[in-house]
N, C-alpha and C positions, 0 to 999 in steps of 0.2 A: 322326436318332434313333440313340442308342447303346443297344445291347442290354445289359440289366443283369439280375442275379438277386439283388439285395439282399434280405436277410431270407428267402431261400429255401434249402431243404435239398435237396441232390442226392446220389443214390447212383450211383456209376459202377462197374460190375463189370469185373473184369480190368484195373484201372487202376494196376497196379504197373509196367507197362512200355508202350512203344509207343503205340498210338492211345488206349488207356484213360487212360494217364498224361497225354497231351496234352489229352484232354477234361477231366480232373479239374483240371489246372492252369488251363485257360482259364475253366472255370466259377467256380473260386475267385477268379481275377483279376478277374472281373466281379461279385463280391459273394456268390456262393453259399457255403454251408457244405457241405463235401463228405465223404461216407463213401467212403473209398478201399478198395474191396473187391478183394482178390486172394488166390487160393489159393497163389500162389507156385510153381506147377509149371512144367514145361518146355512147349515148344510142343505136344508130343504128350500132355500131361496128366500126366506122371509127376512124382513128388516134391511138395514143398510147403515154403514158407518165408515168414515174414512180412517178410523184409528188403525186398523190392521195394515192398510197400505202405507200410512205414514210411519208406522213402526218398522216396516221392511226398508223404507227409504232411509230411515235413521240408522239402521244396521249397516246398510251399504255405505253411507257417508262416513260412519264411524270407522269403517275399514279402509277409507280413502278413495271410495268410488263415487260415481256420479249417478244420481237417480232423481226422478220426479214421480209424484203420486198422481193417479187418475182414478176417478170413481165411476167410469162409464159402465152402463149395463150393456153387456155385449149383445143382448137380444134386441137392442134399439140402435138402428143404423145411424141415426143422426148423432147419437152420443159417441159411437165408435168413430165416425168421421171426424168429430171434434177431437177425440183422443189422438188420432193420427196427425191431425193438423197441429196439435200441441207439440208432439214429438218433432215434427218438421220445423216448426217455428223455433224450437229450442236448439235442435242439433242439425237440422238440414236434411235429414234422410232417415229411412228405416231399413235396416238390413235383415233383421231377424224378427219373426213373429212366432211366439209360442202360444197356441190356443189351448189353454189349460183350464179356464174357468168352467165350473160345473156344479150341478146340484143333484140331489136325490129326492125322489118321491116314491119310495118302494112300497108296493102292494102287489098281491097276486092279481092277475089280469081281471078276474071276475069281480074283484072289489075295487079296481082302479077306476077313478073318474077320468073322463077324457080331458078335462081341464089339466089334471096332473100329467097326463101323457103329453099334451101339447106344450106345457111349460118346460118340461125336461128336454123335449126336442128343440124348443125355441132357444134354450140356453146352450146346449151342446152342439147341435147341428147348425141352427141359424146363427148362433154366436160365432162359431168357427167360420161360417160362410161370410158373415158381415165383416169380421176383422180381416179375413183374407181378401175380400173384395176391396176394402178400404186401402190396403197397401199394394194391391196388384199392379195398378198402372204405374205407381211410383217405382216399384221394384223392376218392372219391365224397362222403364225409361232409364234407370240408373245401371241396368245390365247386371243386377245382382240382387238375390234375395234368398232367404231360407225360411220356410214355413213348416212348422211342426203341428200336426193335429194330435190330439190325445184320444186314442181309442181305448178299448178295454176288452179283456177276455170275456166279459159279460156280453159284449156285442158279437165277438167273433165265435164264441162257443155257447152262449146262453147262460142264464142264471135265474133261478126261481125268484119271482117277485120284482123282476127288473125289465119288463117288456118295454117300458118307455125308455129307460136308460140304455138297454141293449140295442134297441132300434136306432137310437141317436148315435151310439158309439160305432155301430157298423156303418151307418150312413157317412160318417166322416172318412171312412176308408174309401168309399165310393167317390167322395169329393176329392180326396188325394189322387185317386187313380186318373182322374181327368186333368186336374190342375198340373200334375207333374208332367203330363204330355204337352199341355199348352204353354207351360213356362220354361221348358227345357232349353229352347233356342235363345232365351233371354237370360240364361244362367240363374233362373229361379227354380230352386229345388224344393220339393214338397215331400215330406215323410210323415210317418205316424209313430208315436210312442205309445206302447201299451204297458202302463205301470201297475205295480202292486206295492203298496206302502202302508205303513201303520199310521195313517192320518185320521182326522176326525170322521171321514167318510166310512171308515171301517170300525169305528168305536162299537164295542159290543159284539162284533162279528169274529174277532180274532183274540187270542189270549194275549196277556201282557208280554209273555216271553216271545211270542210270534211277532208282536208289534215292535219289540226291541231289535229283532233281526231285520225286519222289513223297513229299513231306514229310508228316509226321503233322499238322503245323499247318494245312496246306491243307485236309485233311479235317475237322479240328475246326472250321474256319470255317463249314463247312456244317452240322455237328452243332449248333452254337450256335443256328442259325436254327430248329431243330426243338424247342427247349427253352424258349423264352421265351413271354411272355404272348400275343404275336401269331403264334404258331406255326401252321402249317397243320394239317390233319387228313387222315389217309389218304394221305400223300405218300411216295413212294419217291424220295429224293434221292440221286443218285450224285455222288461227289466224289473227286478224285484229281489230283495234279500240277497243281493250279490250275484244273482243268476241273470244271464243274458241270452236271448234266443231270437230267432227270426220267424215270423209267421208268413207263409206263402199261401196263396189261393191257387190250387191246381185244378186243371180240367183233364179228365181222362181222354184218351184218344178217341174212344167211342166207336160206333159202327155205322154202316150205311144200309138202309133198307130201300129197295126199288119201289117205285110208285104203287104197284099192285100189292106190296107187302106192308105199306105204311098204315098199319092199324094199331089200335091200342093194345090188342091182344099180342101182336108180334113184338111191340116195344116191351111189354111185360115179359114175354118169353125170352127175350134177349138181354134181360137186365144184368145178368152176371157178366156178359161180355161188355155191356155199357159201363159197368163198374170196374172192369179190369184196369188196375193201375199201370200196367205196362205201357210205356209210351206217353204217360201223362206229362203235362208241361205247364209252366206258368205263362199265361197269355198276357201280352202287353198291348192293350187296346182291344175293343170289342170286335173289330173287323178281323182279327186273327181267328176268332171262332168261326165267323162267316166264311172266311177263305178256306178253313180246314174242311168244313162241311161241303162246300161247293167242290173242292178238290176230290173228295171221296165220291161225290156223285159223278163228276167228270171221269174219274178212273173207272167206275162201274160201266159207264156208257162206252168207254173205249173197249172194255173187255167184251161187251155184247156185239161189237162190230164183226 
């Protein structure tokens, strides 16, 4: 089976360079009409130019595809809404949203100004929320939608000097976890991509040899599987250098302490049992945790009768 997007409309944010450009080119090559969104700023978010977006559009058109450029700042809701309106006016619908736009303001937390923290969160988290919100009602009404958040190992596992970036990148996982539940009955599927690639964001952090292995195209191959009709829902797909993996958030089965034993000291004393991975599971929705704990309490009460 060949994955195709014929007659579908895709918005790819931050697609003037790097991963976003690779995503946009690949979607267009497989039949999608693409809104190439890029503010045109530097890696740290300074400046702005339409040149990068226009260059991606030219590349798509040269290959026989359809695309339009858009310079919306994803952190500004009015500009995002205008971008979606532009897509609908041009092609009548939006089927795919790839939230890829991002910036870096790396510093150790002790040296990081909170303005830099907020700006990174605004672009990554609020940008993803703004764009998702702008297409949400449309996708529900048309009974189809595919949204991809871009998370990061820096968010899921941590990385020195990236408290702002890591917080934002883990936050989009939380956003996915709820949106995939709310969108499921409308055939709106929401997933996360965790990429690693030799883009300008990693300049100076990896060797030239590593960068050559970490191609944007290898990441895009994973991205494409999250955008089509048969895409999964609530998946965190990790991709880089030809490697592909899934991240899951597990919860241990845990223990129950009766009311008289519910003290800090007893919790500490039972930490090994709390940590025991036997019976751990992936929970789908917060109430599964609540139901599990209530069931343990109910079982204990039955035993005491």
